[in-house]
N, C-alpha and C positions, 0 to 999 in steps of 0.2 A: 504494500500500500504506500504509494508515493506521497510526497508532501502535497502535490497538487490535489490528489484524491482527498487528503485530509481536509484541506482548505475548502474543497467543494462540498464535502460532507458537512462541515461546520456551517457553510453558507446555507445549505438546505435546512439545517436544524434551526439556524437563526432566522432565516428568511424563507419559510416554506412557500412554495409556489401556490397561488390561489387555485381553487378548483377550476377545471377547464369549463369554459362556457358552453352552452348548448350549440351544437354545430348548426351553422346557418346554411340553408339550402343554396347550393352553388348556382349562380345565374350564368347560363351558357353565354359566352361572348357572341355578339351579333356577327353573323358571317357577312363579310363585305360582298356586296353584289347579289345578295339573296333577298334583299328587301324589295 
């Protein structure tokens, strides 16, 4: 377990990532020339 891993672990402990938001439906990009 390297030093970077320890720092990362402490960061996760001190600053836990917020719960992932609900996935928003992907809006397909408009195809150029198909409108």
